[in-house]
C-alpha positions as CSV (number, residue, x, y, z in Angstrom):
1,M,-31.6,-4.7,13.1
2,S,-29.4,-2.8,15.6
3,T,-27.5,0.2,14.4
4,G,-25.2,0.2,17.4
5,A,-21.4,0.7,16.9
6,V,-20.6,-3.0,17.3
7,R,-23.1,-4.1,14.7
8,L,-21.9,-1.5,12.2
9,V,-18.3,-2.5,12.7
10,E,-19.2,-6.2,12.1
11,R,-20.8,-5.1,8.8
12,Y,-17.8,-3.0,8.0
13,V,-15.4,-5.9,8.5
14,Y,-17.4,-8.9,7.2
15,E,-19.7,-7.4,4.6
16,L,-17.8,-4.4,3.2
17,Y,-14.3,-5.9,3.3
18,N,-14.5,-9.7,3.4
19,D,-17.6,-9.9,1.1
20,E,-16.5,-6.8,-1.0
21,Q,-20.0,-5.2,-0.8
22,I,-18.6,-1.8,-1.8
23,D,-22.1,-0.1,-2.0
24,L,-22.4,-0.6,1.7
25,V,-20.2,2.5,2.1
26,D,-23.2,4.6,1.4
27,E,-25.2,2.9,4.1
28,I,-22.8,2.6,7.0
29,C,-20.1,5.2,6.5
30,G,-20.5,8.9,7.3
31,D,-20.0,11.6,4.8
32,P,-17.4,12.6,5.8
33,M,-15.8,9.8,7.7
34,T,-12.8,11.0,9.7
35,R,-9.7,8.8,10.0
36,H,-7.5,9.7,13.0
37,G,-3.9,8.4,13.0
38,A,-0.9,9.3,15.2
39,G,-0.4,13.0,14.3
40,S,-2.8,13.0,11.5
41,I,-6.5,13.5,10.7
42,R,-8.0,12.9,7.3
43,S,-11.7,13.3,6.5
44,L,-12.9,11.3,3.5
45,S,-16.2,11.7,1.6
46,R,-18.1,8.6,0.8
47,R,-16.7,8.6,-2.7
48,E,-13.1,8.9,-1.3
49,Q,-13.8,6.2,1.3
50,R,-15.2,3.9,-1.5
51,E,-12.1,4.6,-3.7
52,R,-9.8,3.8,-0.7
53,I,-11.4,0.5,0.0
54,V,-11.6,-0.5,-3.7
55,A,-7.9,0.2,-4.1
56,D,-7.0,-1.8,-0.9
57,L,-9.1,-4.8,-2.0
58,A,-7.6,-4.7,-5.5
59,A,-4.0,-4.4,-4.3
60,H,-4.1,-6.8,-1.3
61,Q,-7.2,-8.9,-1.2
62,P,-7.3,-8.7,2.6
63,K,-9.4,-11.2,4.6
64,F,-10.1,-10.2,8.2
65,T,-10.9,-12.1,11.3
66,V,-12.2,-10.4,14.4
67,V,-10.1,-11.1,17.6
68,T,-12.2,-8.8,19.9
69,L,-15.1,-6.4,19.3
70,V,-16.7,-4.6,22.2
71,G,-18.7,-1.4,22.5
72,D,-22.0,0.3,22.9
73,E,-24.3,2.4,20.8
74,T,-21.6,5.0,20.1
75,F,-18.2,3.5,20.3
76,A,-16.7,0.1,19.3
77,S,-13.2,-1.2,19.9
78,L,-11.9,-3.8,17.4
79,T,-8.8,-5.9,17.3
80,W,-8.3,-7.9,14.1
81,N,-6.0,-10.2,12.2
82,A,-5.8,-10.1,8.4
83,E,-4.1,-12.0,5.6
84,R,-3.2,-10.2,2.4
85,L,-4.1,-13.0,-0.1
86,T,-2.0,-11.4,-2.8
87,T,1.2,-11.8,-0.8
88,G,0.4,-14.1,2.2
89,E,1.5,-11.2,4.5
90,R,-0.2,-11.4,7.9
91,L,-1.1,-8.1,9.7
92,C,-3.0,-7.1,12.8
93,G,-4.5,-3.9,14.1
94,I,-6.6,-2.2,16.6
95,E,-9.2,0.4,15.8
96,I,-11.7,2.5,17.7
97,F,-14.9,3.5,15.8
98,K,-17.4,6.2,16.6
99,V,-21.0,6.0,15.3
100,H,-23.5,8.9,15.1
101,D,-26.9,8.8,13.5
102,G,-26.5,5.2,12.4
103,V,-23.2,5.7,10.5
104,I,-19.5,5.4,11.3
105,T,-18.2,8.9,11.5
106,D,-14.7,8.4,13.0
107,V,-12.0,5.8,13.1
108,W,-8.8,5.9,15.2
109,N,-6.0,3.5,14.4
110,P,-2.2,3.3,14.5
111,D,-0.2,1.8,11.7
112,Y,-0.9,-1.9,11.2
113,L,1.5,-4.4,12.7
114,E,3.1,-7.5,11.1
115,G,1.9,-10.7,12.6
116,S,-1.2,-11.7,14.4
117,W,-2.8,-11.1,17.8
118,S,-2.4,-14.1,20.1
């Protein structure tokens, strides 16, 4: 199986989030994994990453669909739509992922937007 950035991001979206396979954090997320936002950087251990995802799943039950996913062995660019099943709220986002040594080490993303990508 390829460990390129695109394949890891597919697993992150579909298996980790949509299928709620939380233990996958240990396999595909770096320790730490650094999240870059506008004006902020936050490095999360695998434990912290797992806790963040578990809390998001419990609070919102998001289900993602991939709009675009392109990249190479190191970087992947993802645009997605999601529905929070707890509220029916629809969100969309764009994220850039960096992979090193077969794990996601960095994610860049702005705040999520209401609505869906067309």
